[in-house]
Structure formats: C-alpha cells, structure tokens
N, C-alpha and C positions, 0 to 999 in steps of 0.2 A: 707893129712888132714890139715884143715885150723887152723890157730894160736887161733883163737877165741875158737875153739872147744877143743883144746889141754887145753887152759886156764881154760875152764869150768870143764874138768876133773882133773885137778891139784887142783883147789879150793875145788872139792869134796873131794878129797883124804885128804887134809888137814883137812877139817871139819868133816869127818867120822873118820878118824884116821887110816883106812886101805884100801887096795886095793880092796879086797874081796867084801866089801859092795858097793863101787862104780860099780863094775863088775856086781853084781846083778841088780842095778838100771839101768845100761845101757843094760842088757840082753847079756853080753859078757862074755870073760874070764879074770881071774887077770892077766894073762900074757899080754892080749891086753892092758889093763888099765896100766900096766907097761911100756909097750913100748909106749904108748902115752907120759907118764911123761918124759921118756928118750928123746923122740922126741922134746919135750918142752925144756928140758934142752940143747939138740943139738943147737936149734934156740937162746936161750938165751946166751950160751956160758959159762954158769958157772953150777955147782951142786946145785940143788934146795932142794933136799932131802938127809939125811944121813942115809944109809940103814943098818940095821943088819939083822940076820936070822929071828927074831921075830917082829921086829918094824922098825918104820922109825921115822926121825925127821926132822924139818926144818933146813937149813944152815942159816947163817946169811943173805946170798943173797936171799935165799928162802923166809925167813920172809918177807923182803922187797918186793919182787916179788909178794907174795900171798897178801899183803895189795893193792898193785897197780892193780892186778888183779880182786879183790874184787870191788874195786872202779869203774874200767871199766865195770864189768858186772852188779853191781848195776845201773850204768848210763844208760847202755843199756836197762836194764829192765824197769827204769822210762820212757825212751823215747818210749818203746814199748807200755807201758800203756797209755801214753800221746796220741800216734797216735790212740789207740783203742777208747780212750774215743772221741777224736776229730771225728772219723768215726760215732760213735754213735750219735754224737750230730749234723751232718750235716742234715739239714731239709729243706723244702720249696718244690716248684713244679718246675720240670724241663720240658721245653717244647721241644719236640724233634721232627724234621721232618725227614721223610725216605721215600725211594722208597716203595711202597705197599708190593710187594714179599718179598723184602730185611728185611723189618720190621717184617713181620710176621714170616718168616722162621729163622731169625738171631738175632734179638733183642728181640722180646717176649719170645722165650724158654730160654733166657738167664737171663730173669728177677728175677725169683726166688732166683738165687745165688746172684743176685745185691742187691735184698732187704735184704738178710741176712746179707750183709755186711753194708749197708746203710738203716736201716729199716723206718727211719723217713723222707725219701726222695719220693715225689710223682712224677711220671713220666707221662707227657700229650704227648701221642704219636700220632703224625699227619702223617698219610699215604697217599702219593700222588706220582705218577710215574712223574708228571711236575716238574720242578726246582721251589721250593716254595720260594718267596721272603721273607727272614726272618724278615724283619722289618714288613710287611704288616701281616704275619702269627703271629706275636709275638713270633717267636720261638728263643729259646737260642742258638740252634745248629741244624745242619742238615747233614745228611749223603749223599754224592754225589759219584754217580758212574760215571766215564768219566773224561774227561780233563775238568778243570773249565773254564767257560766263563766269569765270573765276576772277574775280577782282584782285585777288592775291597776289596774282603771277605778275611778273615784271615783264612788259611786251614792248617791242620794237616794230613798228610797221615797216615792212619792205616792200610792199606791192598790193595789188588788187586782183581779185577774181573777177574779171568782166565777163558777163554772161550773155547769152542770146537764145534765141528759139531757132532749132536746127532741124533739118530733115534732108533725106538723100534726094537727089533728082529724080531717081526711080518712084519715090513714094509721091513726090509730087506730080510726076506725070500720070500716075495711075488716081490718086484722090483729089488732086487739086492743092493749091497753096492756100494756107490760112493767112489773112492780111490784118486781123485784129482779134483781141481776145474773145471776142464773142464767137468766134468762128470755130475755137478750138474745142468745144464739146462734140463737134461732129467729126472730130479727128481721134486717131488711135495715138494717145499720149503716153509717152513712156516715162515712168515715175521712178525717180532716185529718191528712195526712201531715207537717205541720209540729210534730205533737205528738211530744214524745221517745218516748213509750211507743208510737206508732203504732197498732196495733189491740189494745192491752192498756189496757182502760179500768180505773181504779183508783176505789174509792169508799171512803167512811167511813160507818158506820151510826149510830144514835143513841147508841151508846156509844163512838163513835172507833175501833171495830175496822175494820181494814182488808179489803177484799174486791177481788179483782181477776177479771176475765174476759177472755178472747180473744175478739173479734168479727170478723166478716167482713160483706161487702155488695158489691154490684154497682157502687159508685162510691166514689172517693176523689180528693182534690185537695189541692194544697198552697195553695190559696186558702180563707180562712175564709168569704169572700163567696159563692164557688161553693158550699160546703156549706150555707150558709144558703138560697141559692135552692134547692137540691135538697130542702132540709127543708120549705121552704114549698110546693113543688110536691107534698109528699106521698110523696116517694121513698123516706123511710126515717127513722131515729133517729140523732140526733147528741149528741156529747159536747162541749159548746162553751162558751166564755165568754157569760155573759149580756149583755154589751155589744155583742155582736154582734147579739143577738136582742131587745133590751130593747123596741122599739116593736112588733115583731111579737107579743111575749107580751102587751103592753098592748092591742093591737088583736085579740087573739083568733085571729090567724092561725097561731099556735105556741103550744104548751102544754108545762109541765114534767111530766114523768112520773118515776116512781121517787123520789119527794120523801123517802121515808124513807132513801135512800141518796145522798149528796152527794160529788160529786167534790171533791176538795182544791183550794182557790183557789190562785192563783198570784200572787206579788208583781208590782206594776207599779212599776218603777224608772227614773229618769232618770239616764243616765250620763253623765261627762266624761272628757276625757283627764286623765290623772293629772298631767301635767307643766303643765298650763294651770289656773290659779285661775280659777274662774267669774268672768266680768265682771259688771257691774251690769246690763247687758242680759239676760245668761244668767239671772241670779237673778230679775228681774223676768218673765221669761217663764214659768220654773219655778214661781215664787210664784203667778202668775195662774192657771196649770193645776191646781196643786195645790190651790188654794182652789176652782175649779170642780169638780174631780172629787170634793172632799169632800162634795158636795151631791148628787152622782151616785148613786143606790143601786145601781146595776150595778157601780160602781167603788170607792165609798167604803170605807176601811179599817175603818170602825166596825163593819161586818157581821162582823168577826172573821177570823182568820187561815186558817181552814179551812172558813168557810161558804160 
C-alpha cells in the first residue's frame, strides 16, 4: 500500500481516537487498520502510537509525525481544489479538425464526459478527410492519421491506427476466405482512395517481412464509412483501420481475415501550429483524449508500432 494512504489512515486514527471508527469509515476490519498503522511505523522506523488493551496514545515522535502528515494532506487537498477550480474555469472556443469517420466515431461519443470535466469549453469540430491547413481553417489543433508530411507542425503522438483485412461472414461464405496476400487478386477488394498507396496493399508477416499486392474491385470511395458499409453489406474485402470496424467485429458483422499477415499500423497524432504555444484549454483537450484513447484497444499505442 502506498505511503500516502497509510498516512491518511494514521491521521484518521489519531483524530477519531480509535481503530474501529476508522475501520467503519473504510469499510474494513479493525485488524486491517491496525496493520496499516504498523506498516507506516515500519516505514518511519519508530513507534507512532503507544498501545494498551483499551486505548492508544501518540508517542513523542508520533505527535510530530501526525502534525507533519496533517500538513501534507491539507496541502494536497488544497492543490486538488485549486485544480478542480481551474478546470471549472477553463472556457472559450476550441476549434478542432479531424477525419470525418474518426471524429464521428471517436471524438463526438466522448464529448459528454469531456463537458462534465470542462463545462465552460465549446468545441467547434470540423470534419474533413483531407489534410486541413490549420492556419487557413483557423483550427487550434487537428487529429492526423498517418505519417506527417508537414515537418513545420508541432505534433504529439496519442495513439495508433491499427489496421486489418476485413470481410463479412456472408462474403466469406459465398467467395471463400483469403489467407495470404497472393489470394487477394481473386477477390473483390474495396479500395479507400484516401490511402496513400491506393490499390497497393502492404503487409508484414510473422517475421516482419514485407509483402505487397495490387488489388482491384468494383467499388472505391474517399469515405472510410462508405467502405465500412460496403463491407458490412457483403460487397467485398477491405484493408482498414480497426477503429472504423471495432463494434462490427465485436458484434460478428465483420471478421478479420489473413491474420498471419498484418498491415503496418499508422500513427495517430495531434498537430498544432508551430507559432502558437498550446494553451491550457488545448492541453486539457489533448490530455483528455490521449487518456481515453490509451484505454481503447483499437487505438492504444500499447499494441505496438506495427501491430
């Protein structure tokens, strides 16, 4: 158990005068509270309480340590209240640019929780699958999926777009399942035209050896959501980010195929204008979404740079 928690327990024992009251507060046993105080004494290296069968009292060292603990805990509580007040006072308009599907699927659904924390902030969300010029658009920040082409921008990496080859069970049942890149030319491949390599799909095998294949099909679009709808309708096979299909995969509407060959993942960055230092409201917005994405399996960086 961390030292701060032990200090809190010790202070409450001193203030209430008995272990059982603190145990009731913490919904635990008197023995557990006693062990916490003993653990703190072991850390400090001196007895803090003199115990008898019916009562306890502070030792001289315990009195001094209690006063110091109280100061520390009061200071931490003041800091918490100050931060809370600062969050409630952050206000203004934040202009955010993002790819259309990403904004709809992963920014808008998280806004209610964001507004609970920052109720006075307003978000102006501009959705566009092209790379928005921050200066021209008047945007404070932009979410970018893929390698950054403009080295002048200040960027912060907050996740990765993990990708996969996907098809519906109905398509697989009718046309069979592709198992390696060389199988794809025999399938109807749905092409997202926003992909830098267009109809050249690149894969890494189990040994990270690259494989590329040119594909073709009867449908292409500059909208990742249109590609998603086509896949769910059983039209063909796609090469897409998992964050577009996460719910569909979990619901069984879409399945991952060619799992022995994985597309390289793409970085997810937030970019800022280089001449503008990120303000407190920008930092709060980015920190909030970086934390949220760290717990999203389709976006979290922990899955690895190429998984």
